[in-house]
PLY file of the C-alpha trace (Angstrom):
ply
format ascii 1.0
element vertex 413
property float x
property float y
property float z
element edge 412
property int vertex1
property int vertex2
end_header
2.14 -22.10 -17.82
5.25 -22.15 -20.00
6.96 -19.01 -18.71
6.13 -19.25 -14.99
4.89 -22.62 -13.76
7.06 -24.80 -16.01
10.23 -22.88 -15.18
9.68 -22.27 -11.47
7.12 -24.64 -10.00
6.76 -28.05 -11.66
10.10 -29.36 -10.40
8.28 -29.75 -7.07
4.61 -29.68 -8.06
4.43 -32.70 -10.34
2.83 -36.08 -9.86
4.61 -38.36 -7.42
6.80 -35.82 -5.63
6.74 -35.38 -1.87
5.91 -31.69 -2.31
2.91 -32.43 -4.54
1.59 -34.98 -2.03
2.13 -32.62 0.89
0.38 -29.69 -0.78
-2.08 -31.72 -2.90
-1.17 -29.43 -5.79
0.14 -30.35 -9.25
1.05 -27.55 -11.66
2.05 -29.44 -14.82
0.56 -28.48 -18.15
-2.97 -29.61 -18.85
-4.12 -29.97 -15.25
-2.76 -26.91 -13.44
-5.88 -24.79 -14.04
-8.27 -27.31 -12.49
-5.79 -27.86 -9.66
-5.77 -24.15 -8.81
-8.99 -22.38 -9.65
-11.92 -22.46 -7.20
-10.15 -25.15 -5.18
-9.70 -25.19 -1.39
-6.05 -25.33 -0.23
-4.81 -28.25 1.82
-3.17 -25.89 4.34
-5.49 -26.02 7.35
-4.96 -22.40 8.43
-5.66 -21.04 4.94
-8.71 -23.27 4.64
-10.04 -22.02 7.99
-9.50 -18.43 6.82
-11.74 -19.03 3.80
-9.00 -19.00 1.15
-9.16 -20.66 -2.25
-6.00 -21.53 -4.14
-7.21 -19.06 -6.78
-10.59 -17.34 -6.63
-12.62 -16.07 -9.57
-14.33 -13.04 -8.01
-11.91 -10.55 -9.54
-10.25 -7.93 -7.37
-11.55 -9.25 -3.99
-10.08 -12.67 -4.82
-6.59 -11.21 -4.70
-6.87 -11.00 -0.92
-8.22 -14.56 -0.57
-6.18 -16.48 -3.16
-3.61 -18.71 -1.45
-1.45 -18.77 -4.59
-1.04 -15.00 -4.45
-0.42 -15.06 -0.70
2.40 -17.58 -1.21
4.23 -15.75 -4.02
3.72 -12.05 -3.18
7.02 -11.59 -1.35
6.75 -7.79 -1.17
4.02 -8.25 1.44
6.34 -10.33 3.63
5.52 -8.52 6.88
1.81 -9.30 6.51
2.60 -12.90 5.54
4.88 -13.65 8.46
3.09 -11.58 11.12
-0.53 -12.38 10.28
-0.23 -15.89 8.81
2.50 -17.80 10.68
0.89 -21.15 9.80
0.84 -20.60 6.03
4.28 -22.10 5.52
7.01 -20.58 3.35
7.00 -18.34 0.33
7.14 -20.02 -3.06
9.14 -21.03 -5.05
10.55 -22.93 -2.09
14.18 -22.23 -1.29
14.81 -20.13 -4.37
14.47 -16.61 -5.61
11.03 -15.07 -5.74
9.23 -14.75 -9.07
10.17 -11.66 -11.04
8.17 -8.49 -10.60
6.89 -8.95 -14.14
5.70 -12.50 -13.46
3.97 -11.36 -10.27
2.24 -8.51 -12.07
1.14 -10.94 -14.82
-0.42 -13.35 -12.28
-1.95 -10.50 -10.30
-3.74 -9.09 -13.35
-4.97 -12.59 -14.26
-6.55 -13.02 -10.81
-7.96 -9.49 -10.84
-9.71 -10.28 -14.14
-11.38 -13.39 -12.74
-8.66 -15.98 -13.55
-10.12 -17.17 -16.88
-9.04 -20.52 -18.31
-8.45 -19.08 -21.79
-7.99 -15.71 -23.41
-5.64 -12.80 -22.75
-6.22 -10.55 -19.74
-2.58 -9.82 -18.81
-0.11 -8.06 -21.09
2.63 -10.54 -22.09
5.07 -7.61 -22.14
4.91 -7.58 -18.34
7.16 -10.65 -18.34
9.98 -8.51 -19.73
10.42 -7.01 -16.26
12.97 -9.39 -14.74
13.67 -7.42 -11.56
12.94 -9.18 -8.28
11.92 -8.08 -4.81
14.39 -9.21 -2.15
13.07 -9.54 1.39
15.19 -7.15 3.48
16.93 -8.08 6.69
15.22 -7.07 9.91
17.87 -4.40 10.42
17.41 -1.00 8.81
18.94 -0.87 5.32
20.03 2.61 4.16
19.28 3.69 0.61
21.90 4.55 -1.95
21.56 8.21 -2.92
19.82 8.81 -6.28
21.93 9.76 -9.29
19.60 12.70 -9.92
17.60 14.02 -7.00
18.11 14.17 -3.25
18.17 11.96 -0.18
16.54 12.85 3.13
16.98 10.95 6.40
15.28 10.99 9.76
16.45 9.40 12.98
17.23 7.14 14.69
14.58 8.19 17.24
13.03 6.45 20.25
9.66 4.70 20.38
8.69 4.32 24.07
7.73 0.88 25.36
4.03 -0.07 25.08
3.28 3.19 23.32
2.49 4.70 19.95
4.55 7.66 18.85
3.42 10.01 16.11
5.19 13.22 15.27
5.90 15.79 12.56
9.35 17.01 11.55
9.86 19.80 9.03
12.83 19.41 6.69
13.71 22.14 4.12
14.76 20.81 0.71
17.08 23.77 0.07
15.98 23.85 -3.57
16.56 27.26 -5.08
14.59 26.22 -8.19
11.49 24.12 -8.77
12.06 20.38 -9.14
10.07 17.52 -10.67
9.89 14.19 -8.81
9.05 11.02 -10.76
10.14 8.34 -8.28
9.99 8.01 -4.48
11.87 5.42 -2.41
11.27 5.02 1.33
12.95 2.56 3.72
12.04 2.40 7.40
12.88 0.42 10.48
10.21 -2.14 11.41
7.29 -1.04 13.55
6.13 1.84 11.36
2.38 2.26 10.93
2.71 4.98 8.32
4.97 7.64 6.91
3.67 10.69 5.01
5.25 13.66 3.28
3.25 16.89 3.64
3.97 20.40 2.49
2.64 23.79 3.60
1.40 25.63 0.50
0.23 28.67 2.48
3.84 29.49 3.34
3.37 29.20 7.13
6.25 26.81 7.75
6.65 25.05 11.13
9.84 25.01 13.18
12.68 23.48 11.19
14.25 20.11 12.11
12.40 19.78 15.42
10.39 16.74 16.55
6.82 17.96 17.08
5.02 15.12 18.86
1.27 14.71 18.43
0.89 13.55 22.05
2.09 14.91 25.35
3.64 12.44 27.85
0.23 12.12 29.59
-1.42 11.03 26.32
-3.23 14.31 25.63
-2.92 16.10 22.32
-0.08 18.58 21.93
-2.13 21.57 20.82
0.90 23.42 19.44
1.62 20.50 17.08
-2.06 20.20 16.10
-2.16 23.90 15.23
1.00 23.58 13.10
-0.53 20.92 10.82
-3.96 22.44 10.17
-3.10 23.74 6.69
-0.68 21.09 5.48
-1.19 19.25 2.16
-0.61 15.58 1.40
2.23 14.82 -1.04
3.10 11.10 -0.70
2.53 8.38 1.85
3.09 4.69 2.51
2.34 1.97 5.06
5.01 -0.31 3.61
8.40 -0.50 5.30
10.10 -0.64 1.90
8.46 1.42 -0.85
9.70 2.15 -4.36
7.12 3.99 -6.48
7.69 5.34 -9.98
5.19 7.69 -11.60
3.92 6.92 -15.12
6.15 8.06 -18.01
5.92 11.80 -18.49
4.21 12.37 -15.12
5.91 14.04 -12.17
5.25 15.93 -8.96
6.09 19.62 -9.26
7.82 20.96 -6.15
8.16 24.77 -6.06
11.43 26.47 -5.20
12.34 26.90 -1.53
10.00 24.12 -0.40
10.25 21.82 2.59
8.51 18.60 3.54
6.80 17.97 6.85
7.59 14.36 7.74
4.73 12.60 9.55
5.85 9.34 11.16
3.67 7.00 13.23
5.29 4.03 14.99
3.65 1.40 17.20
5.69 -0.35 19.89
3.77 -3.17 21.64
6.89 -4.46 23.41
8.23 -3.76 26.87
11.45 -2.23 25.50
12.29 1.07 23.85
12.58 0.59 20.09
14.26 2.69 17.44
12.64 4.27 14.41
14.54 5.45 11.36
13.58 6.55 7.84
15.42 7.19 4.58
13.74 8.93 1.64
15.03 9.18 -1.93
13.41 11.74 -4.23
14.39 11.03 -7.84
13.98 13.99 -10.19
13.76 14.52 -13.94
14.25 17.58 -16.12
11.24 19.77 -16.80
11.55 18.99 -20.51
10.59 15.36 -19.77
7.36 16.30 -17.99
4.07 16.13 -19.89
1.65 16.06 -16.95
1.86 17.36 -13.40
0.81 14.80 -10.78
-1.92 16.03 -8.44
-2.67 14.33 -5.14
-5.98 12.81 -4.10
-6.61 12.98 -0.36
-10.15 12.34 0.84
-10.47 11.94 4.60
-13.91 11.37 6.11
-14.27 12.02 9.83
-18.07 12.02 10.21
-18.70 8.40 11.16
-19.45 6.49 14.34
-19.01 2.76 15.03
-21.25 1.34 17.78
-19.63 -1.05 20.28
-19.67 -4.82 19.72
-21.07 -4.53 16.22
-19.96 -4.88 12.60
-20.71 -1.65 10.74
-20.31 -0.72 7.08
-19.71 2.94 6.23
-20.03 4.43 2.74
-18.70 7.81 1.70
-18.53 9.40 -1.77
-16.23 12.02 -3.27
-16.92 13.62 -6.67
-14.56 15.56 -8.90
-15.25 19.06 -10.22
-13.09 18.51 -13.32
-12.02 15.66 -15.57
-9.14 13.74 -14.03
-7.01 10.73 -14.97
-6.49 8.59 -11.85
-3.31 6.49 -11.92
-2.67 5.69 -8.24
-4.96 4.64 -5.38
-4.63 3.33 -1.83
-6.50 3.46 1.46
-5.94 4.11 5.13
-7.78 2.77 8.16
-6.94 1.23 11.52
-7.07 -2.17 13.21
-10.86 -2.62 13.33
-11.17 -2.42 9.55
-12.19 -5.69 7.87
-12.64 -4.64 4.24
-11.98 -1.43 2.33
-13.58 -1.22 -1.12
-13.56 1.66 -3.62
-16.04 1.91 -6.49
-16.43 4.25 -9.46
-19.39 6.64 -9.23
-21.07 7.70 -12.48
-20.27 7.18 -16.16
-20.04 3.95 -18.13
-18.28 2.14 -15.28
-20.64 3.24 -12.53
-20.45 0.76 -9.66
-17.23 -0.90 -10.85
-15.01 -2.14 -8.01
-11.47 -0.83 -8.59
-9.85 -1.29 -5.17
-10.06 -3.87 -2.39
-8.05 -4.69 0.70
-8.61 -6.58 3.93
-5.17 -5.64 5.32
-5.25 -2.47 7.40
-1.51 -2.54 8.09
-0.25 -2.91 4.51
-2.94 -1.80 2.04
-1.90 -2.11 -1.62
-0.67 0.92 -3.54
-2.44 0.31 -6.86
-1.29 1.77 -10.17
-3.75 1.99 -13.09
-2.29 1.67 -16.57
-4.01 3.14 -18.49
-5.35 5.62 -15.93
-9.03 5.65 -14.96
-10.67 8.75 -16.42
-13.31 10.38 -14.24
-15.33 13.17 -15.84
-16.68 16.17 -13.99
-19.38 15.04 -11.58
-18.11 11.47 -11.41
-16.08 10.21 -8.50
-15.21 7.46 -6.03
-17.25 5.72 -3.33
-15.53 4.12 -0.37
-17.32 1.22 1.30
-15.57 0.21 4.51
-16.56 -2.54 6.94
-15.39 -2.33 10.55
-15.62 -4.80 13.42
-15.82 -2.80 16.63
-15.28 -5.59 19.15
-14.78 -3.12 21.99
-17.22 -1.78 24.60
-16.85 1.81 23.42
-18.07 3.75 20.41
-15.26 4.28 17.92
-14.86 7.48 15.94
-12.19 9.16 13.82
-8.92 9.37 15.71
-5.16 9.20 15.30
-4.36 6.17 17.47
-4.51 2.69 15.95
-7.24 1.92 18.51
-9.35 4.67 16.93
-10.50 4.51 13.30
-10.04 6.32 10.01
-11.53 6.34 6.51
-9.15 7.85 3.97
-8.68 7.47 0.21
-5.23 8.44 -1.07
-4.22 8.63 -4.70
-2.74 10.60 -7.55
-4.01 11.84 -10.88
-3.35 14.34 -13.64
-5.67 16.58 -15.63
-5.86 17.48 -19.30
0 1
1 2
2 3
3 4
4 5
5 6
6 7
7 8
8 9
9 10
10 11
11 12
12 13
13 14
14 15
15 16
16 17
17 18
18 19
19 20
20 21
21 22
22 23
23 24
24 25
25 26
26 27
27 28
28 29
29 30
30 31
31 32
32 33
33 34
34 35
35 36
36 37
37 38
38 39
39 40
40 41
41 42
42 43
43 44
44 45
45 46
46 47
47 48
48 49
49 50
50 51
51 52
52 53
53 54
54 55
55 56
56 57
57 58
58 59
59 60
60 61
61 62
62 63
63 64
64 65
65 66
66 67
67 68
68 69
69 70
70 71
71 72
72 73
73 74
74 75
75 76
76 77
77 78
78 79
79 80
80 81
81 82
82 83
83 84
84 85
85 86
86 87
87 88
88 89
89 90
90 91
91 92
92 93
93 94
94 95
95 96
96 97
97 98
98 99
99 100
100 101
101 102
102 103
103 104
104 105
105 106
106 107
107 108
108 109
109 110
110 111
111 112
112 113
113 114
114 115
115 116
116 117
117 118
118 119
119 120
120 121
121 122
122 123
123 124
124 125
125 126
126 127
127 128
128 129
129 130
130 131
131 132
132 133
133 134
134 135
135 136
136 137
137 138
138 139
139 140
140 141
141 142
142 143
143 144
144 145
145 146
146 147
147 148
148 149
149 150
150 151
151 152
152 153
153 154
154 155
155 156
156 157
157 158
158 159
159 160
160 161
161 162
162 163
163 164
164 165
165 166
166 167
167 168
168 169
169 170
170 171
171 172
172 173
173 174
174 175
175 176
176 177
177 178
178 179
179 180
180 181
181 182
182 183
183 184
184 185
185 186
186 187
187 188
188 189
189 190
190 191
191 192
192 193
193 194
194 195
195 196
196 197
197 198
198 199
199 200
200 201
201 202
202 203
203 204
204 205
205 206
206 207
207 208
208 209
209 210
210 211
211 212
212 213
213 214
214 215
215 216
216 217
217 218
218 219
219 220
220 221
221 222
222 223
223 224
224 225
225 226
226 227
227 228
228 229
229 230
230 231
231 232
232 233
233 234
234 235
235 236
236 237
237 238
238 239
239 240
240 241
241 242
242 243
243 244
244 245
245 246
246 247
247 248
248 249
249 250
250 251
251 252
252 253
253 254
254 255
255 256
256 257
257 258
258 259
259 260
260 261
261 262
262 263
263 264
264 265
265 266
266 267
267 268
268 269
269 270
270 271
271 272
272 273
273 274
274 275
275 276
276 277
277 278
278 279
279 280
280 281
281 282
282 283
283 284
284 285
285 286
286 287
287 288
288 289
289 290
290 291
291 292
292 293
293 294
294 295
295 296
296 297
297 298
298 299
299 300
300 301
301 302
302 303
303 304
304 305
305 306
306 307
307 308
308 309
309 310
310 311
311 312
312 313
313 314
314 315
315 316
316 317
317 318
318 319
319 320
320 321
321 322
322 323
323 324
324 325
325 326
326 327
327 328
328 329
329 330
330 331
331 332
332 333
333 334
334 335
335 336
336 337
337 338
338 339
339 340
340 341
341 342
342 343
343 344
344 345
345 346
346 347
347 348
348 349
349 350
350 351
351 352
352 353
353 354
354 355
355 356
356 357
357 358
358 359
359 360
360 361
361 362
362 363
363 364
364 365
365 366
366 367
367 368
368 369
369 370
370 371
371 372
372 373
373 374
374 375
375 376
376 377
377 378
378 379
379 380
380 381
381 382
382 383
383 384
384 385
385 386
386 387
387 388
388 389
389 390
390 391
391 392
392 393
393 394
394 395
395 396
396 397
397 398
398 399
399 400
400 401
401 402
402 403
403 404
404 405
405 406
406 407
407 408
408 409
409 410
410 411
411 412
């Protein structure tokens, strides 16, 4: 109340103001909780979509709380593209809340939005950095002070088509390096971007666009063969990504390594569009590394979605050693309605730790402290799809097909 609402919101949301009357929302001390929690928003579109101003169902409420939708500026593409009738971001006409304030509110909602008590760390408010919504034009990254910058493009995305390709880029690192931060900026229209490596040493052609599809829409078998043994390193579905690993944790990249860029763009327009990507890999000295980050990549292809039916698919993955999970996200395509991930086994068996209803921009969650999974425990994905087509949907690479993938990162003892 004192650090966020009083300083950023009550100038508009107080009794008698035009803004308070328009939104039917007052955020002054003493009444703000009852004004927010378990209350239906006045915005007609949000009300029709089943939103509450703030829900109390924990993690799933993050996706259906209008307050979070209106302040989470980093998800601006989802907000503007999927909810054009939701109005403007808040605070109106000013800078967004700080990243620390957003994290504080997010944790409060994830813990059920209690009226009293402490469920968010007050130290989060010390982070005064802010997300700035980028211009629609591509914004290059400044090169890291320690590390390397990689770029790709510009390249063409044909009209009314999806283009997915791989492009192998050597790092030219004569010694092993340790990456603790990844920045990725892309032109709009990207569905995903992934960094893979080839640990078996069978490297593809260097700096050549290897398209997944031939001009007639069939698979390019030479490209498919070249990616059979690749390994996931890092991926994002966000046009602007800046991820820092926990203190003391880093990705180890062996000497003389290269990354296989996997880019997937969707162009629904009648004009050729341009794709472009910039990647910053920030590195630290080996002496600063306590734990090596390992990558979680669980892709399930054995599912079938009958036509004109809502289907829920559950798949489980168990670990064969004790791991400490600190990052988690998901990947599916446009027929996905909800993607949930639960803990399997142990004291927290059945606990929901991940939820999204946004197939285009699923959250990249960080767990602090990490979630420890002992040998034999694991994760269960529960994904609901709405196949509103007249054909059976199965695993496939096009956005009209479907996927069920859990991504993440962890370290071991």
